[in-house]
TIDREN-88306 format. One record per residue (C-alpha): residue number from 1; residue in one letter; chain; x negated, y negated, z. Coordinates in steps of 0.25 Angstrom, whole numbers, plus 5000, padded with zeros to 4 digits. Each point is the difference from the previous one (the first is absolute). Example, Ala and Ser with C-alpha at 12.3 -4.5 7.8 and 13.67 -1.06 7.14 Angstrom:
BEGIN
   seq   type   mol      u      v      w
     1      A     A   4951   5018   5031
     2      S     A   4994   4986   4998
***
This chain:
BEGIN
   seq   type   mol      u      v      w
     1      S     A   5086   4988   5017
     2      I     A   5004   4985   5000
     3      A     A   4991   4991   5008
     4      E     A   5006   4987   4996
     5      A     A   5012   4996   4992
     6      N     A   4991   4993   4990
     7      S     A   4987   5009   5003
     8      A     A   4987   4998   4994
     9      E     A   5000   5015   4996
    10      G     A   5009   4999   4987
    11      S     A   5003   4985   5002
    12      T     A   5014   5005   5001
    13      T     A   5013   4993   5004
    14      A     A   5010   5007   5008
    15      A     A   5008   5003   4987
    16      S     A   4988   5005   4992
    17      A     A   4996   5009   5011
    18      A     A   5013   5007   4999
    19      S     A   4999   5001   4985
    20      A     A   4986   5006   5002
    21      A     A   5006   5010   5010
    22      S     A   5012   5003   4990
    23      A     A   4990   5003   4989
    24      A     A   4992   5009   5009
    25      S     A   5012   5007   5005
    26      G     A   5004   5003   4985
    27      A     A   4987   5006   4997
    28      V     A   4999   5009   5011
    29      T     A   5014   5006   4998
    30      G     A   5002   4999   4986
    31      V     A   4986   5003   4993
    32      G     A   4993   5013   4997
    33      A     A   5001   5013   5007
    34      A     A   5009   5001   5012
    35      S     A   4993   5000   5014
    36      M     A   5002   5012   5008
    37      Y     A   5000   4991   5012
    38      D     A   5012   4992   5006
    39      H     A   4997   4985   5002
    40      E     A   5004   4987   5006
    41      F     A   4996   4986   4996
    42      I     A   4995   4992   5012
    43      A     A   4996   4986   5000
    44      F     A   4992   4993   5012
    45      A     A   5004   4986   5001
    46      D     A   4993   4989   5009
    47      P     A   5010   4993   5009
    48      A     A   4999   4988   4992
    49      V     A   5006   5007   4988
    50      V     A   5014   4997   4999
    51      K     A   5005   4998   4985
    52      S     A   4994   5013   4995
    53      I     A   5007   5009   5010
    54      A     A   5014   5000   4994
    55      P     A   4996   5003   4985
    56      L     A   4991   5011   5005
    57      E     A   5011   5007   5008
    58      A     A   5009   4998   4988
    59      L     A   4990   5008   4992
    60      G     A   5000   5011   5010
    61      W     A   4988   4997   5008
    62      K     A   4999   5002   5015
    63      V     A   4994   4987   5005
    64      L     A   4992   5000   5013
    65      T     A   4996   4987   5006
    66      R     A   4987   5001   5006
    67      P     A   4990   4990   5004
    68      A     A   4985   5002   4997
    69      P     A   4995   5009   5011
    70      V     A   4989   4991   5005
    71      D     A   5003   4986   5006
    72      V     A   4988   4992   4995
    73      A     A   4998   4994   5014
    74      E     A   4998   5014   5006
    75      I     A   4987   5002   4991
    76      K     A   4988   5000   5010
    77      G     A   4990   4997   4989
    78      D     A   4999   4985   4998
    79      Y     A   4994   5001   4986
    80      L     A   5011   5009   4995
    81      R     A   5011   4993   5008
    82      G     A   4996   4987   4993
    83      R     A   5000   5005   4986
    84      I     A   5010   5012   4999
    85      E     A   5011   4990   4995
    86      K     A   4991   4995   4989
    87      T     A   4997   5014   4994
    88      G     A   5005   5008   4989
    89      C     A   5014   4998   4994
    90      C     A   5008   4997   5013
    91      G     A   4991   4999   5012
    92      A     A   5004   5008   5012
    93      A     A   5014   5002   4994
    94      E     A   4994   5011   4991
    95      L     A   4999   5009   5012
    96      I     A   5015   5002   4999
    97      K     A   4995   5011   4991
    98      L     A   4995   5008   5012
    99      H     A   5015   5003   5003
   100      A     A   5000   5011   4989
   101      W     A   4993   5009   5011
   102      T     A   5011   4998   5010
   103      L     A   5011   5006   4991
   104      T     A   4998   5014   5007
   105      D     A   5014   5005   4996
   106      Y     A   4994   5002   4986
   107      H     A   4990   5011   4994
   108      R     A   4993   4989   4992
   109      V     A   5001   4985   4997
   110      V     A   4996   4994   4987
   111      H     A   4997   4985   5003
   112      L     A   5001   4991   4987
   113      D     A   4999   4985   4999
   114      M     A   5012   4995   4993
   115      D     A   4992   4997   4987
   116      S     A   4999   5014   4997
   117      L     A   5007   5010   4990
   118      V     A   5001   5015   5002
   119      L     A   5000   5007   4986
   120      Q     A   4999   5015   5005
   121      N     A   5002   5007   5013
   122      M     A   4988   5003   5009
   123      D     A   5004   5013   5007
   124      E     A   4986   5005   4999
   125      L     A   4996   4989   5010
   126      F     A   5010   5004   5010
   127      E     A   4995   5014   5000
   128      L     A   4986   4996   5004
   129      D     A   4996   5003   5015
   130      E     A   4995   4985   5002
   131      S     A   5003   4989   5009
   132      L     A   4997   4990   4989
   133      V     A   5000   5001   4985
   134      Y     A   4995   4987   4994
   135      T     A   4993   4993   4988
   136      C     A   4988   4991   5000
   137      D     A   5000   4986   4996
   138      Y     A   4985   5001   4995
   139      N     A   5000   4986   4994
   140      M     A   5001   4994   5014
   141      Q     A   4987   5007   5004
   142      N     A   4986   4996   4995
   143      S     A   4992   5010   4992
   144      N     A   4989   5001   5011
   145      S     A   5010   5005   5010
   146      R     A   5006   5010   4990
   147      A     A   4986   5005   4997
   148      K     A   4997   5003   5014
   149      G     A   5013   5008   5001
   150      K     A   5007   4990   5010
   151      P     A   5015   5002   5002
   152      C     A   5008   4993   4990
   153      P     A   5011   4990   5001
   154      V     A   5013   5007   5002
   155      Q     A   5010   4994   4989
   156      G     A   5011   4994   5009
   157      G     A   5011   5002   4990
   158      F     A   5001   5015   5000
   159      V     A   4997   5010   5011
   160      V     A   5007   5013   5004
   161      V     A   4999   5003   5014
   162      R     A   5004   5011   5010
   163      P     A   5007   4992   5011
   164      S     A   4993   5000   5013
   165      M     A   5002   4991   5012
   166      G     A   4985   5004   5004
   167      A     A   4995   4994   4987
   168      F     A   5008   4988   5001
   169      N     A   4997   4997   5014
   170      A     A   4985   5002   4998
   171      M     A   5000   4990   4988
   172      V     A   5007   4990   5008
   173      D     A   4991   5001   5011
   174      I     A   4988   4998   4991
   175      V     A   5006   4987   4995
   176      K     A   5003   4995   5014
   177      E     A   4985   5003   5004
   178      G     A   4996   4991   4988
   179      H     A   4986   5005   4998
   180      W     A   4999   4994   4986
   181      G     A   4990   4991   4995
   182      G     A   4993   4989   5008
   183      E     A   4992   5006   5011
   184      Y     A   5004   5014   4996
   185      G     A   4993   4999   4987
   186      S     A   5005   5003   4986
   187      G     A   5014   5006   4999
   188      W     A   5006   5008   5011
   189      E     A   4990   5003   5011
   190      G     A   4989   4997   4991
   191      T     A   5002   5011   4991
   192      G     A   5002   4991   4988
   193      I     A   5014   5007   4998
   194      G     A   5010   4989   4998
   195      H     A   4990   4990   4995
   196      W     A   5009   4996   4988
   197      W     A   5013   4993   4997
   198      G     A   5011   5005   5009
   199      G     A   4989   5008   5008
   200      P     A   5004   4994   5014
   201      T     A   5014   5005   4998
   202      F     A   5006   5013   4993
   203      Q     A   4990   5002   4988
   204      G     A   4988   5000   5010
   205      L     A   5007   5005   5013
   206      V     A   5005   5013   4994
   207      P     A   4987   5005   4994
   208      F     A   4992   4996   5013
   209      F     A   5010   5009   5008
   210      Y     A   5000   5012   4990
   211      Q     A   4986   5000   4996
   212      H     A   4993   4995   5013
   213      A     A   5008   4999   5013
   214      A     A   5010   5012   4998
   215      D     A   4998   5015   5003
   216      K     A   5000   5005   4986
   217      A     A   5005   5013   5004
   218      L     A   5013   4994   5006
   219      Y     A   5001   4989   4990
   220      P     A   4995   5005   4986
   221      S     A   5001   4991   4988
   222      V     A   4998   5002   4985
   223      E     A   4997   4990   4989
   224      V     A   5008   5002   4987
   225      D     A   4998   4995   4986
   226      R     A   5003   4985   4999
   227      C     A   5003   5001   4986
   228      V     A   5011   5011   5002
   229      Y     A   5006   4994   5013
   230      N     A   5001   4985   5002
   231      N     A   4994   4997   4986
   232      M     A   4997   4985   5000
   233      V     A   4995   4999   4986
   234      D     A   4987   4995   5006
   235      D     A   4986   4999   4996
   236      P     A   4992   5012   4998
   237      I     A   4991   5005   5012
   238      T     A   4986   5004   4995
   239      N     A   4986   5000   5006
   240      P     A   5004   5007   5009
   241      L     A   5012   5007   4995
   242      P     A   5012   5002   5010
   243      M     A   4999   5010   5011
   244      S     A   5012   5007   4995
   245      G     A   5008   4999   4987
   246      T     A   4999   4992   4987
   247      S     A   4991   4988   4996
   248      D     A   5009   4992   4991
   249      C     A   5014   5000   5003
   250      R     A   5003   4993   4987
   251      A     A   4996   5012   4992
   252      V     A   5008   5011   5006
   253      A     A   5012   5006   4993
   254      Y     A   5013   4992   5004
   255      E     A   5007   5013   5003
   256      S     A   4990   5004   5011
   257      I     A   5003   4988   5008
   258      K     A   5009   5003   5012
   259      N     A   5002   4986   5006
   260      V     A   4995   4986   4997
   261      H     A   4998   4987   5008
   262      F     A   5002   4987   4993
   263      T     A   4987   4992   5005
   264      L     A   4992   4996   4988
   265      C     A   5011   5003   4990
   266      Q     A   5008   4989   5009
   267      K     A   5014   5001   5004
   268      P     A   5011   5004   4990
   269      W     A   5010   4991   5006
   270      T     A   4992   4988   4996
   271      C     A   5002   5004   4985
   272      N     A   4985   4997   4997
   273      V     A   4992   5012   4994
   274      P     A   4985   4997   5002
   275      Q     A   4990   5003   4989
   276      Q     A   4992   5009   5009
   277      P     A   4986   5001   4994
   278      G     A   4997   5015   4996
   279      D     A   5015   5004   5001
   280      D     A   4999   5006   4986
   281      Q     A   5012   5009   5002
   282      H     A   5008   4988   5004
   283      F     A   5004   5006   5013
   284      C     A   5004   4987   5007
   285      A     A   5010   4997   4989
   286      A     A   5006   5014   5000
   287      L     A   5001   5000   5015
   288      H     A   5007   4987   5000
   289      A     A   5010   5005   4990
   290      K     A   5002   5013   5008
   291      W     A   5003   4991   5013
   292      H     A   5010   4991   4992
   293      R     A   5007   5013   4994
   294      L     A   5002   5006   5014
   295      R     A   5005   4987   5005
   296      E     A   5010   4998   4989
   297      N     A   5005   5014   5001
   298      M     A   5002   4999   5015
   299      E     A   5008   4986   4998
   300      G     A   5008   5007   4990
   301      E     A   5003   5012   5009
   302      R     A   5004   4990   5011
   303      G     A   5008   4991   4992
***
């Protein structure tokens, strides 16, 4: 999704957003075993986005112009209404990602941020009988909260959803009620869920709905290994260990990674590979090089 033409998520201009999309498209269609599923590339664009649309469409993307599903003025809770625009990557605009649940013509929707790269197909996730498949951003959650088994921050750059207008409407209604922080206590409705960066929007709303508010029989969810899916080459998670998956995403075999998210590794189109502490396998450099090869290949194919 593209919340702004020059968004905080990825710090992309319209042109580099299209470049990121082209690299992602090449990876999905041209790398690894062929998927048994047909697919379409869909981009959600905020109405303020103009320059990115034509390049994306030229690359084969279907662009859907969608506003954030909640107008900030509609939020009843004073505390959230006054703070939601200052939180996370993009404020209330990040809620544009909720539109993934509205694509009910599709069996499953994989929502990726534009600063992502798909290395292998993920058919096994599409076969799960889950409303939501997600990874956790444990480094956004304090160790005390993790030790108590509190729901983790859902990493906003990668989710697999079974489209459902019921889930979409329920999450929109939660935001409109605005029971986050202030008089309502820590996080959403005093649960502590969402008391972290991005918690008032997608990264806290989604776990609050799925782990607390929703009927789990109707809306089941499952966490998958963040080092296989949505690998960010981030710091190891210890004391306690992750509730699911691997502790150190920098120590896994490169061949085991299905998709990556350029957060700590920074964005390939900036041509600046960071020296990430503990990245002894030089994943960041290898992934930047992979992204540039895919972009170069696509440019060659398209003249």
